[in-house]
VOBA-1610 file (N, C-alpha, C; in pm, whole numbers, padded with zeros to 5 digits, always signed):
BEGIN
Unk-01301-17979-03511Unk-01161-17949-03556Unk-01087-18083-03457Unk-00984-18094-03521Unk-00917-18185-03477Unk-00799-18162-03436Unk-00711-18171-03268Unk-00636-18143-03226Unk-00511-18155-03295Unk-00522-18248-03306Unk-00374-18317-03339Unk-00308-18176-03460Unk-00222-18216-03402Unk-00065-18090-03471Unk+00045-18183-03492Unk+00118-18093-03631Unk+00256-18180-03642Unk+00390-18038-03553Unk+00454-18139-03531Unk+00586-18032-03528Unk+00758-18060-03637Unk+00788-17942-03679Unk+00891-17965-03778Unk+01005-17927-03725Unk+01122-18037-03695Unk+01229-17907-03651Unk+01332-17934-03732Unk+01444-17827-03775Unk+01559-17864-03885Unk+01644-17785-03800Unk+01754-17839-03785Unk+01843-17824-03640Unk+01982-17839-03756Unk+02003-17700-03738Unk+02170-17671-03746Unk+02288-17613-03650Unk+02409-17597-03713Unk+02490-17576-03608Unk+02450-17412-03542Unk+02428-17306-03633Unk+02375-17181-03591Unk+02228-17123-03579Unk+02132-17289-03604Unk+01942-17204-03580Unk+01918-17376-03586Unk+01761-17320-03508Unk+01702-17452-03560Unk+01547-17350-03583Unk+01476-17413-03638Unk+01415-17393-03753Unk+01279-17477-03699Unk+01152-17378-03632Unk+01051-17494-03589Unk+00977-17507-03628Unk+00831-17555-03670Unk+00704-17512-03778Unk+00600-17635-03694Unk+00510-17567-03677Unk+00350-17661-03634Unk+00288-17629-03739Unk+00189-17757-03772Unk+00087-17736-03870Unk-00021-17846-03824Unk-00101-17789-03866Unk-00259-17928-03853Unk-00234-17983-03926Unk-00256-18138-03938Unk-00330-18227-04030Unk-00362-18173-04160Unk-00381-18066-04208Unk-00417-18054-04387Unk-00320-17968-04438Unk-00185-17941-04303Unk-00084-17891-04386Unk-00061-17798-04377Unk-00145-17686-04313Unk-00147-17545-04276Unk-00095-17523-04163Unk+00003-17429-04155Unk+00118-17380-04084Unk+00066-17286-04018Unk+00068-17334-03861Unk+00028-17250-03774Unk+00127-17179-03707Unk+00267-17220-03691Unk+00354-17103-03636Unk+00490-17147-03697Unk+00546-17011-03740Unk+00739-17084-03693Unk+00755-16998-03630Unk+00929-17029-03646Unk+01039-16981-03564Unk+01139-17037-03564Unk+01243-16940-03559Unk+01374-16991-03589Unk+01425-16923-03492Unk+01530-17044-03368Unk+01624-17030-03240Unk+01723-17020-03333Unk+01804-16911-03265Unk+01977-16903-03234Unk+02027-16983-03160Unk+02124-17083-03238Unk+02202-17162-03099Unk+02321-17077-03075Unk+02367-17070-02975Unk+02487-17000-02867Unk+02578-16954-02981Unk+02609-17018-03098Unk+02708-17058-03132Unk+02706-16982-03257Unk+02613-16969-03294Unk+02516-16871-03430Unk+02512-16739-03365Unk+02490-16699-03202Unk+02508-16606-03205Unk+02637-16549-03141Unk+02737-16594-03137Unk+02824-16619-03079Unk+02916-16525-03169Unk+02900-16613-03340Unk+02914-16548-03470Unk+02876-16412-03538Unk+02715-16398-03498Unk+02662-16300-03524Unk+02747-16167-03454Unk+02734-16148-03316Unk+02797-16108-03230Unk+03019-16001-03279Unk+03032-16151-03264Unk+03168-16130-03310Unk+03221-16043-03457Unk+03116-16126-03591Unk+03144-16041-03644Unk+03061-15902-03666Unk+02980-15852-03614Unk+02963-15715-03590Unk+03084-15634-03485Unk+03092-15732-03401Unk+03231-15605-03302Unk+03355-15595-03418Unk+03393-15757-03521Unk+03475-15668-03642Unk+03450-15565-03729Unk+03319-15562-03759Unk+03263-15487-03837Unk+03254-15327-03781Unk+03239-15329-03623Unk+03271-15171-03563Unk+03371-15127-03569Unk+03511-15236-03523Unk+03636-15176-03509Unk+03705-15165-03667Unk+03652-15195-03810Unk+03743-15169-03869Unk+03661-15008-03919Unk+03549-15027-03911Unk+03447-14842-03950Unk+03536-14742-03829Unk+03615-14793-03687Unk+03662-14733-03641Unk+03805-14689-03666Unk+03900-14794-03720Unk+03993-14790-03805Unk+03977-14668-03922Unk+03875-14671-04009Unk+03846-14581-04168Unk+03841-14460-04068Unk+03763-14477-03965Unk+03742-14307-03892Unk+03851-14284-03848Unk+03913-14312-03811Unk+04053-14250-03734Unk+04141-14190-03837Unk+04117-14278-03978Unk+04235-14228-04061Unk+04176-14077-04142Unk+04046-14093-04134Unk+03927-14000-04194Unk+03912-13903-04130Unk+03960-13912-04023Unk+03977-13769-03926Unk+04120-13688-03923Unk+04209-13763-03979Unk+04304-13737-04001Unk+04349-13651-04179Unk+04248-13677-04220Unk+04243-13625-04363Unk+04305-13752-04434Unk+04318-13866-04387Unk+04402-13953-04497Unk+04285-14038-04591Unk+04263-14062-04713Unk+04188-14109-04768Unk+04204-14228-04726Unk+04144-14352-04749Unk+04153-14471-04707Unk+04050-14582-04761Unk+04020-14625-04877Unk+03947-14669-04954Unk+03979-14810-04930Unk+03862-14910-04989Unk+03933-15042-04994Unk+03974-15130-04858Unk+04066-15181-04861Unk+04062-15308-04786Unk+04232-15312-04730Unk+04306-15293-04834Unk+04405-15246-04785Unk+04461-15207-04654Unk+04373-15125-04635Unk+04421-15045-04465Unk+04406-15136-04362Unk+04315-15276-04368Unk+04355-15354-04244Unk+04453-15487-04225Unk+04507-15481-04391Unk+04624-15602-04446Unk+04741-15523-04299Unk+04750-15686-04189Unk+04887-15669-04189Unk+05007-15610-04254Unk+05017-15675-04373Unk+05160-15622-04472Unk+05142-15464-04516Unk+05018-15407-04502Unk+05038-15225-04495Unk+05022-15185-04387Unk+04986-15260-04311Unk+04974-15171-04219Unk+05144-15040-04114Unk+05263-15079-04179Unk+05316-14941-04121Unk+05318-14895-04194Unk+05268-14885-04321Unk+05320-14823-04492Unk+05138-14676-04414Unk+05055-14741-04348Unk+04918-14689-04273Unk+04980-14608-04146Unk+05013-14674-04141Unk+05060-14604-03938Unk+05117-14479-03978Unk+05222-14506-04079Unk+05333-14372-04089Unk+05284-14263-04145Unk+05178-14299-04185Unk+05098-14159-04231Unk+04975-14063-04140Unk+04988-14126-04045Unk+04946-14083-03902Unk+05039-13998-03881Unk+05039-13874-03838Unk+05172-13769-03748Unk+05162-13729-03623Unk+05025-13732-03605Unk+05006-13748-03449Unk+05041-13903-03355Unk+05167-13872-03245Unk+05157-13948-03182Unk+05009-14076-03125Unk+04950-14002-03036Unk+04851-14114-03010Unk+04770-14103-03104Unk+04718-14053-03200Unk+04618-14155-03276Unk+04664-14244-03353Unk+04868-14240-03394Unk+04866-14386-03456Unk+04839-14467-03331Unk+04910-14448-03175Unk+04867-14535-03099Unk+04757-14617-03059Unk+04691-14486-03100Unk+04499-14566-03115Unk+04523-14609-03202Unk+04550-14614-03292Unk+04542-14719-03451Unk+04598-14836-03387Unk+04709-14903-03378Unk+04740-14956-03327Unk+04721-15032-03208Unk+04625-15017-03099Unk+04531-15062-03012Unk+04386-15105-03096Unk+04354-15047-03243Unk+04235-15084-03310Unk+04339-15187-03352Unk+04400-15180-03447Unk+04474-15316-03503Unk+04486-15413-03437Unk+04533-15415-03286Unk+04531-15520-03214Unk+04433-15602-03187Unk+04285-15487-03187Unk+04175-15560-03119Unk+04138-15638-03308Unk+04148-15576-03385Unk+04059-15614-03500Unk+04194-15774-03489Unk+04289-15783-03481Unk+04365-15902-03500Unk+04322-16011-03407Unk+04270-15979-03341Unk+04235-16091-03161Unk+04104-16143-03184Unk+04014-16032-03280Unk+03870-16109-03267Unk+03853-16207-03422Unk+03949-16160-03492Unk+03912-16235-03630Unk+03946-16344-03618Unk+04041-16441-03561Unk+04008-16633-03539Unk+03906-16649-03421Unk+03871-16509-03349Unk+03690-16608-03264Unk+03666-16614-03361Unk+03641-16533-03453Unk+03494-16550-03549Unk+03496-16661-03668Unk+03634-16696-03675Unk+03652-16821-03721Unk+03606-16937-03662Unk+03644-16936-03490Unk+03619-17070-03430Unk+03463-17090-03440Unk+03383-16933-03456Unk+03211-16931-03396Unk+03158-16964-03481Unk+03275-16988-03630Unk+03187-16968-03759Unk+03104-17101-03779Unk+02935-17112-03782Unk+02865-17263-03798Unk+02879-17327-03891
//
């Protein structure tokens, strides 16, 4: 049995794919490595999703239907915030909107 091995790398901004093959072309090992930028993008994307879910959850807890994406749009926020009658809940919604606004540019920066 030959000890020769061939290594192939496919390098991208978000990940690196590596494969090891024997001389006859059989794949002995494959792996995918995330780069720091790719991991950052995934982390920020998940946090944006969590924040958006929290916003909708807040409205639903006040019995305010909120299907669709207009609930997140900055131009409709005043209209949505006016639907919340309790001042403390409204402040919490404002903080969640602020968090969403701060996360979205980070995702664009980290986009692979």
